[in-house]
C-alpha positions, 0 to 999 in steps of 0.5 A: 398466261394465254398459252397456259389457259389454252393448254388447260383447255386443250388438256380438258378437251383431251380428258373429255375425249378420252372419257367419251372414247372409254365410254363408247368402247365399254358399251356392249354394242361394239363387242356385239358388233365385232362378234357378229361381224366375225361370225363368232359365237362367244359370250361378249364378256369373254372377248376382251379377255381372249384378246388380252391373252392373245396380245400379252400372253403368256400372262399370269392370272393376277396380271391379267386381272389387274390389266382387266380391272377385275378381281382375280376370282372373276378372271379365273372363272372367265379363263376357265370358261375360255379353257372349256371352249378350247380357246385358252390354256393354263400352264405353269409359268416359264420363269416362276413355276409358282405362277399359273399363266394363260396362253391362247390356243390355235382355236383362240388365235383363229378367233382373235384373227377373225375379230381383228378382221372385223375390227378393221372393217368397222374402223375402216368405215368409221375413219372413211373420211380421214386421210391415211396421214391422219390415221397414222398420226392418230395411231402414233399419238395414241400409242405414245399416250398409252405408253406414257400412261403405262409408265405411271405408278398408279398409286402416285399419278400426280406425284403426291405421295408423302415422303420423309426424303425431300430429295426423293420427292424432288426426283423423277417418278422412277426414282420415287418408285425405286425409293419406295421399293427399297423402303417397302 
């Protein structure tokens, strides 16, 4: 019983730490600091979008909207602004010609490179008292958690979806997703 109680407390602490990190990262100040450190005259609201395009591009507008947690029209307007600044470019999808994808331009790549350098400077200051091993472990475990979260079906995070097929219900999340895809 003690191990279970301890685990629940650990998970609660993890949840609160993730909430605190999310809140800190979504405040306007970190983006402003990065832009100032990088010497970039870009609207703070466009920075996460530009970075996401650089990291994931070419990426469809709908997928970009989903990854950003914003609606399609907002992202489309922001991409248009990035295009007007010469930082991103819309093109026809390579796989599906009906899809409009966004790619980063050389000017956008230079900007995200400057942001990466500024981010490294800021993180180096924040983690100044951490050992190299602690930083490597944090990076490894953070990546592992992010990858595990990315694999979860957002509509069924707790495996609580009703199903007429009890075998599928007892199966892995991947099997449940496959069953829903076949049925849908």
